N, CA, C and O atoms as CSV, one atom per row, in Angstrom:
chain,resi,resn,atom,element,x,y,z
A,1,MET,N,N,33.559,-19.395,-1.325
A,1,MET,CA,C,32.357,-19.448,-0.539
A,1,MET,C,C,31.742,-18.114,0.117
A,1,MET,O,O,30.547,-17.958,0.366
A,2,LYS,N,N,32.678,-17.260,0.334
A,2,LYS,CA,C,32.401,-15.671,0.931
A,2,LYS,C,C,31.947,-15.004,-0.292
A,2,LYS,O,O,31.059,-14.161,-0.164
A,3,LYS,N,N,32.346,-15.214,-1.285
A,3,LYS,CA,C,31.828,-14.346,-2.498
A,3,LYS,C,C,30.439,-14.739,-2.613
A,3,LYS,O,O,29.668,-13.780,-2.597
A,4,THR,N,N,29.946,-15.793,-2.714
A,4,THR,CA,C,28.631,-16.432,-2.854
A,4,THR,C,C,27.706,-15.934,-1.683
A,4,THR,O,O,26.538,-15.594,-1.874
A,5,LEU,N,N,28.214,-15.922,-0.676
A,5,LEU,CA,C,27.427,-15.413,0.620
A,5,LEU,C,C,27.112,-13.874,0.372
A,5,LEU,O,O,26.003,-13.397,0.611
A,6,ILE,N,N,28.250,-13.089,-0.161
A,6,ILE,CA,C,27.988,-11.903,0.050
A,6,ILE,C,C,27.319,-11.287,-1.054
A,6,ILE,O,O,26.741,-10.202,-1.002
A,7,LEU,N,N,27.445,-12.198,-2.286
A,7,LEU,CA,C,26.269,-11.924,-3.347
A,7,LEU,C,C,25.041,-12.187,-3.016
A,7,LEU,O,O,24.180,-11.363,-3.325
A,8,ALA,N,N,24.680,-13.362,-2.332
A,8,ALA,CA,C,23.418,-13.669,-2.029
A,8,ALA,C,C,22.624,-12.547,-0.988
A,8,ALA,O,O,21.454,-12.164,-1.005
A,9,THR,N,N,23.652,-12.221,-0.166
A,9,THR,CA,C,23.006,-11.004,0.811
A,9,THR,C,C,22.659,-9.647,0.039
A,9,THR,O,O,21.564,-9.109,0.206
A,10,ALA,N,N,23.628,-9.113,-0.812
A,10,ALA,CA,C,23.353,-7.874,-1.838
A,10,ALA,C,C,22.012,-8.396,-2.726
A,10,ALA,O,O,21.019,-7.706,-2.955
A,11,LEU,N,N,22.186,-9.498,-3.075
A,11,LEU,CA,C,20.714,-9.579,-3.924
A,11,LEU,C,C,19.624,-9.635,-3.246
A,11,LEU,O,O,18.563,-9.319,-3.784
A,12,ALA,N,N,19.675,-10.035,-1.972
A,12,ALA,CA,C,18.092,-10.129,-1.271
A,12,ALA,C,C,18.184,-8.714,-0.821
A,12,ALA,O,O,17.072,-8.185,-0.802
A,13,ALA,N,N,18.852,-8.178,-0.568
A,13,ALA,CA,C,18.777,-6.581,-0.129
A,13,ALA,C,C,18.196,-5.643,-1.008
A,13,ALA,O,O,17.616,-4.628,-0.623
A,14,PHE,N,N,18.370,-6.029,-2.382
A,14,PHE,CA,C,17.817,-5.398,-3.473
A,14,PHE,C,C,16.644,-5.824,-3.931
A,14,PHE,O,O,15.866,-5.107,-4.559
A,15,ALA,N,N,16.464,-6.926,-3.666
A,15,ALA,CA,C,15.060,-7.550,-4.125
A,15,ALA,C,C,13.890,-7.354,-3.160
A,15,ALA,O,O,12.746,-7.152,-3.568
A,16,THR,N,N,14.253,-7.427,-1.723
A,16,THR,CA,C,13.204,-7.210,-0.935
A,16,THR,C,C,12.485,-5.967,-1.102
A,16,THR,O,O,11.255,-6.012,-1.109
A,17,PRO,N,N,13.113,-4.809,-1.245
A,17,PRO,CA,C,12.083,-3.713,-1.315
A,17,PRO,C,C,11.118,-3.614,-2.672
A,17,PRO,O,O,10.144,-2.871,-2.790
A,18,ALA,N,N,11.577,-4.449,-3.560
A,18,ALA,CA,C,10.843,-4.343,-4.907
A,18,ALA,C,C,9.727,-5.325,-4.762
A,18,ALA,O,O,8.710,-5.204,-5.445
A,19,LEU,N,N,9.880,-6.305,-3.890
A,19,LEU,CA,C,8.682,-7.233,-3.620
A,19,LEU,C,C,7.606,-6.611,-2.682
A,19,LEU,O,O,6.472,-7.074,-2.564
A,20,ALA,N,N,8.068,-5.534,-2.037
A,20,ALA,CA,C,7.109,-5.134,-0.864
A,20,ALA,C,C,6.172,-3.936,-1.627
A,20,ALA,O,O,5.185,-3.399,-1.126
A,21,MET,N,N,6.720,-3.670,-2.921
A,21,MET,CA,C,5.737,-2.387,-3.650
A,21,MET,C,C,4.581,-3.348,-4.444
A,21,MET,O,O,4.634,-4.499,-4.877
A,22,GLY,N,N,3.622,-2.424,-4.427
A,22,GLY,CA,C,2.528,-3.155,-5.150
A,22,GLY,C,C,1.385,-1.909,-4.981
A,22,GLY,O,O,1.668,-0.879,-4.369
A,23,PRO,N,N,0.231,-2.108,-5.520
A,23,PRO,CA,C,-0.716,-1.198,-5.606
A,23,PRO,C,C,-1.338,-1.058,-3.993
A,23,PRO,O,O,-1.526,-2.125,-3.407
A,24,PHE,N,N,-1.645,0.153,-3.302
A,24,PHE,CA,C,-2.106,0.338,-2.179
A,24,PHE,C,C,-3.562,0.906,-2.540
A,24,PHE,O,O,-3.645,1.571,-3.573
A,25,TYR,N,N,-4.455,0.744,-1.946
A,25,TYR,CA,C,-5.816,1.066,-2.177
A,25,TYR,C,C,-6.257,2.052,-1.033
A,25,TYR,O,O,-6.006,1.664,0.108
A,26,VAL,N,N,-6.820,3.156,-1.161
A,26,VAL,CA,C,-7.606,3.776,-0.339
A,26,VAL,C,C,-8.870,3.957,-0.331
A,26,VAL,O,O,-9.404,4.525,-1.283
A,27,MET,N,N,-9.656,3.473,0.833
A,27,MET,CA,C,-11.157,3.327,0.833
A,27,MET,C,C,-11.601,3.962,1.880
A,27,MET,O,O,-10.919,4.106,2.894
A,28,PHE,N,N,-12.868,4.437,1.734
A,28,PHE,CA,C,-13.938,4.846,2.615
A,28,PHE,C,C,-14.787,3.918,3.390
A,28,PHE,O,O,-15.760,3.335,2.911
A,29,ASP,N,N,-14.393,3.812,4.557
A,29,ASP,CA,C,-15.500,2.756,5.119
A,29,ASP,C,C,-16.507,3.493,5.966
A,29,ASP,O,O,-16.396,4.105,7.028
A,30,ASN,N,N,-17.741,3.191,4.998
A,30,ASN,CA,C,-18.921,3.738,5.308
A,30,ASN,C,C,-19.608,3.544,6.690
A,30,ASN,O,O,-20.408,4.359,7.147
A,31,ALA,N,N,-19.211,2.340,7.349
A,31,ALA,CA,C,-19.700,2.029,8.589
A,31,ALA,C,C,-18.931,2.938,9.782
A,31,ALA,O,O,-19.480,3.522,10.716
A,32,ALA,N,N,-17.528,2.880,9.473
A,32,ALA,CA,C,-16.756,3.402,10.650
A,32,ALA,C,C,-16.428,4.965,10.443
A,32,ALA,O,O,-15.859,5.623,11.313
A,33,LYS,N,N,-16.834,5.484,9.231
A,33,LYS,CA,C,-16.867,6.848,8.628
A,33,LYS,C,C,-15.500,7.295,8.609
A,33,LYS,O,O,-15.241,8.410,9.061
A,34,LYS,N,N,-14.610,6.573,8.149
A,34,LYS,CA,C,-12.945,7.087,8.313
A,34,LYS,C,C,-12.453,6.198,7.087
A,34,LYS,O,O,-13.012,5.187,6.662
A,35,CYS,N,N,-11.181,6.842,6.568
A,35,CYS,CA,C,-10.638,6.068,5.590
A,35,CYS,C,C,-9.457,4.919,5.923
A,35,CYS,O,O,-8.772,5.048,6.937
A,36,VAL,N,N,-9.315,4.102,5.262
A,36,VAL,CA,C,-8.453,2.973,5.449
A,36,VAL,C,C,-7.654,2.768,4.229
A,36,VAL,O,O,-7.915,3.278,3.140
A,37,MET,N,N,-6.620,1.953,4.494
A,37,MET,CA,C,-5.630,1.588,3.355
A,37,MET,C,C,-5.451,0.132,3.358
A,37,MET,O,O,-5.400,-0.471,4.430
A,38,SER,N,N,-5.338,-0.556,2.077
A,38,SER,CA,C,-5.211,-1.722,2.150
A,38,SER,C,C,-4.561,-2.024,0.810
A,38,SER,O,O,-4.552,-1.218,-0.120
A,39,THR,N,N,-3.938,-3.409,0.765
A,39,THR,CA,C,-3.154,-4.027,-0.396
A,39,THR,C,C,-4.143,-4.730,-1.408
A,39,THR,O,O,-3.699,-5.106,-2.493
A,40,THR,N,N,-5.402,-4.907,-1.101
A,40,THR,CA,C,-6.233,-5.651,-1.968
A,40,THR,C,C,-7.587,-4.729,-2.129
A,40,THR,O,O,-8.175,-4.073,-1.270
A,41,ALA,N,N,-7.860,-4.894,-3.446
A,41,ALA,CA,C,-9.014,-3.909,-3.870
A,41,ALA,C,C,-10.265,-4.166,-2.998
A,41,ALA,O,O,-10.360,-5.252,-2.426
A,42,PRO,N,N,-11.152,-3.305,-2.876
A,42,PRO,CA,C,-12.392,-3.558,-2.098
A,42,PRO,C,C,-13.382,-4.493,-2.812
A,42,PRO,O,O,-13.345,-4.434,-4.041
A,43,THR,N,N,-14.113,-5.200,-2.353
A,43,THR,CA,C,-14.988,-6.062,-3.060
A,43,THR,C,C,-16.219,-5.732,-2.370
A,43,THR,O,O,-17.134,-5.642,-3.190
A,44,ASP,N,N,-16.584,-5.523,-1.222
A,44,ASP,CA,C,-17.920,-5.001,-0.536
A,44,ASP,C,C,-18.004,-3.518,-0.654
A,44,ASP,O,O,-17.621,-2.671,0.153
A,45,THR,N,N,-18.670,-3.341,-1.998
A,45,THR,CA,C,-18.958,-1.782,-2.432
A,45,THR,C,C,-19.876,-1.061,-1.690
A,45,THR,O,O,-19.951,0.167,-1.724
A,46,ALA,N,N,-20.838,-2.055,-0.769
A,46,ALA,CA,C,-21.797,-1.220,0.385
A,46,ALA,C,C,-21.115,-0.783,1.425
A,46,ALA,O,O,-21.567,0.137,2.106
A,47,LYS,N,N,-19.871,-1.400,1.722
A,47,LYS,CA,C,-19.168,-1.081,2.896
A,47,LYS,C,C,-18.235,-0.188,2.665
A,47,LYS,O,O,-18.093,0.769,3.426
A,48,PHE,N,N,-17.430,-0.375,1.534
A,48,PHE,CA,C,-16.307,0.536,1.364
A,48,PHE,C,C,-16.457,1.436,0.053
A,48,PHE,O,O,-17.062,0.879,-0.862
A,49,ALA,N,N,-16.085,2.510,-0.147
A,49,ALA,CA,C,-16.090,3.395,-1.236
A,49,ALA,C,C,-14.685,3.494,-1.812
A,49,ALA,O,O,-13.783,3.838,-1.048
A,50,MET,N,N,-14.388,3.204,-3.197
A,50,MET,CA,C,-13.097,3.352,-3.535
A,50,MET,C,C,-12.542,4.825,-3.589
A,50,MET,O,O,-13.190,5.703,-4.157
A,51,MET,N,N,-11.258,5.094,-2.951
A,51,MET,CA,C,-10.945,6.562,-3.066
A,51,MET,C,C,-9.795,6.806,-4.203
A,51,MET,O,O,-9.675,7.753,-4.980
A,52,GLY,N,N,-9.035,5.704,-4.052
A,52,GLY,CA,C,-7.944,5.604,-5.170
A,52,GLY,C,C,-7.009,4.453,-5.178
A,52,GLY,O,O,-6.974,3.718,-4.191
A,53,SER,N,N,-6.162,4.205,-6.321
A,53,SER,CA,C,-5.226,3.456,-6.143
A,53,SER,C,C,-3.887,4.080,-6.253
A,53,SER,O,O,-3.745,5.056,-6.990
A,54,TYR,N,N,-2.813,3.556,-5.525
A,54,TYR,CA,C,-1.465,4.406,-5.514
A,54,TYR,C,C,-0.419,3.106,-5.650
A,54,TYR,O,O,-0.645,1.969,-5.235
A,55,LYS,N,N,0.653,3.517,-6.265
A,55,LYS,CA,C,1.756,2.583,-6.434
A,55,LYS,C,C,2.563,2.300,-5.271
A,55,LYS,O,O,3.174,1.235,-5.187
A,56,THR,N,N,2.614,3.279,-4.269
A,56,THR,CA,C,3.616,3.307,-3.144
A,56,THR,C,C,2.539,3.462,-1.872
A,56,THR,O,O,1.422,3.954,-2.035
A,57,GLU,N,N,3.027,2.978,-0.595
A,57,GLU,CA,C,2.278,3.188,0.587
A,57,GLU,C,C,2.403,4.678,1.012
A,57,GLU,O,O,1.513,5.329,1.558
A,58,ALA,N,N,3.867,5.196,0.619
A,58,ALA,CA,C,3.985,6.534,1.018
A,58,ALA,C,C,2.862,7.559,0.158
A,58,ALA,O,O,2.321,8.538,0.671
A,59,ASP,N,N,2.673,7.149,-1.098
A,59,ASP,CA,C,1.722,8.064,-2.100
A,59,ASP,C,C,0.233,7.952,-1.502
A,59,ASP,O,O,-0.554,8.898,-1.539
A,60,ALA,N,N,-0.052,6.776,-0.984
A,60,ALA,CA,C,-1.405,6.524,-0.494
A,60,ALA,C,C,-1.521,7.334,0.594
A,60,ALA,O,O,-2.377,8.216,0.654
A,61,LYS,N,N,-0.536,7.057,1.678
A,61,LYS,CA,C,-0.734,7.977,2.899
A,61,LYS,C,C,-0.933,9.498,2.623
A,61,LYS,O,O,-1.862,10.086,3.178
A,62,MET,N,N,0.067,10.263,1.631
A,62,MET,CA,C,-0.103,11.424,1.460
A,62,MET,C,C,-1.292,11.962,0.585
A,62,MET,O,O,-1.621,13.148,0.547
A,63,ALA,N,N,-1.944,10.862,-0.170
A,63,ALA,CA,C,-3.310,11.342,-0.833
A,63,ALA,C,C,-4.378,11.309,0.362
A,63,ALA,O,O,-5.265,12.163,0.355
A,64,MET,N,N,-4.329,10.356,1.387
A,64,MET,CA,C,-5.110,10.401,2.445
A,64,MET,C,C,-5.313,11.739,3.113
A,64,MET,O,O,-6.412,12.263,3.290
A,65,GLN,N,N,-3.997,12.304,3.510
A,65,GLN,CA,C,-3.860,13.403,4.142
A,65,GLN,C,C,-4.638,14.648,3.263
A,65,GLN,O,O,-5.155,15.580,3.879
A,66,GLY,N,N,-4.671,14.592,2.013
A,66,GLY,CA,C,-5.440,15.487,1.273
A,66,GLY,C,C,-6.980,15.424,1.098
A,66,GLY,O,O,-7.675,16.408,0.844
A,67,MET,N,N,-7.423,14.194,1.258
A,67,MET,CA,C,-8.693,13.938,1.108
A,67,MET,C,C,-9.797,14.473,2.232
A,67,MET,O,O,-9.871,13.955,3.346
A,68,THR,N,N,-10.466,15.341,1.892
A,68,THR,CA,C,-11.690,15.828,3.142
A,68,THR,C,C,-12.247,14.804,3.551
A,68,THR,O,O,-12.537,14.931,4.741
A,69,LYS,N,N,-12.594,13.660,3.054
A,69,LYS,CA,C,-13.477,12.811,3.692
A,69,LYS,C,C,-12.568,11.899,4.750
A,69,LYS,O,O,-13.100,11.177,5.593
A,70,CYS,N,N,-11.166,12.024,4.595
A,70,CYS,CA,C,-10.243,11.156,5.441
A,70,CYS,C,C,-10.059,11.952,6.699
A,70,CYS,O,O,-9.569,11.297,7.620
A,71,LYS,N,N,-10.347,13.268,6.974
A,71,LYS,CA,C,-9.958,14.186,7.934
A,71,LYS,C,C,-11.244,13.828,9.072
A,71,LYS,O,O,-11.310,14.436,10.140
């Protein structure tokens, strides 16, 4: 029983970060005049301008820091 519990805990610890990864989208909000990050692609192209798609949140944040529109 203990082995099963330990195995399940270890599996959950390794699987959880993998599920959190996904595409992160950086968009420029034309109304607010600032950049925003989202896990869904923009559908309202009049309000949002797509700035890029990134695999991790850290990559998206780093890219936002380098974009002149986001400053």
